[in-house]
N, C-alpha and C positions, 0 to 999 in steps of 0.2 A: 600575478604580482608576487614579488619576492619580498621577504622581510628578513632583516639581520637582527639577531637577538643574542643576548648573553644568558646562559643558564648556570647559576651557581647553586650549590647545595652543600650539605655538611661535609662530604668527602672532597669537595672541590670549591672551597669558599671564594676563590677568585673567579671561578667560572670559566667558561670557554665560549668564544664567539662562534655562532653558527648561522648559516643562511638556509632558508627553506621557502617553500611556496606558502602563501597565506592560509589556504585551507588546511594544510598539514599542521601548520603552526597552531591555528585555533583549535583543531581537534586534539592536540596534545597538551594544551594548557590545562593545568589542574583546575578542578572546579567546572568551569564552563565547557571544557573539552569533553570531560566525562558526561556531563549533562546532555550535551548535544549527541554524543555517541549512544548513550543509553535511551534517550527519548526519541531520537531521530527528528528533533525539532530544531529548525534553523532560526537563529535570532534575526530580527529585522535590522535594516541598515543603521538606524539610530543606536541600537544596542551594540552592534559591532563597532561603530565609531566611538561610542563611549568607552568601550574596552580598549581599542587601539590608541585613543587619545591619552590614556593614563600612562602608557609607557612602562607599566610594571604589573606583574601578577606574582604576588608573594604567597607561596603555599606552605610556609613553615618547613617541615622536614622534607617535603617533596621538592623544595628548592624555590629559588626566585628567578623569574624570567624578566628580563629588562630589554627594552627596545626604544628606539627613537619614537616619541609620540607621533602619531599620524592619523589620517582619516582616509576613507575611500569614497569614491563618488558612485553614483547610481550604476554606471556601466561596469565598474569594477565589482560592485556588489552583485550584479547579475551574473558575472563570470564566477564569482565566489559561490553563489547559490548553485550553479550548474555543477561545479566541482564537488561541493558538499553533497548534493543529491546523488552524484555518482558514487561517492565514498560511502554514503549511508544507506543507499538502496531505495527501492521504489516506495517504501513506507514513509519516507522523509517528506516534510513540508515546513513551510515558514510559519512560525507562530507570530502572526501580525496582530498586535493590539495597539491602539493609539496611546501615546505618551508613556510607554513602558521604559523604565530605567533598567540598567543592567541588573540591579538588585531585584527589582520586581519581576523581570523576565526570568531570572534564575529561580525565584521562588515559585512562580507559576509553572515553569517547565518541570521543576523537581516534583511538584505536586502531581504531575501526570506520570511519574515513574510507574511502570508495570511491575507487579510483584512476581 
């Protein structure tokens, strides 16, 4: 799945439109992307959809990412997981907990950072 987004930041306040594949997009978002890369934990479908449905990730000085709000289905999520597992390596796994919001998932994942 491809996603079209705009990334604006202090040196480019208007931003520029880019197209990329979903796994690369998520891995490079500030906050959640760093958390996924560092912990090798993959968020469950509901957390991914909560993120995608916002249409925005504002990271202050790291810039603002904006896209058309969307959601993915179970099949697209399975493809995303395979892509993320390849990118993250064999240590990666999905952090599945019932009823996790994006905020709760981030907190739980960050608490597992290895020193």
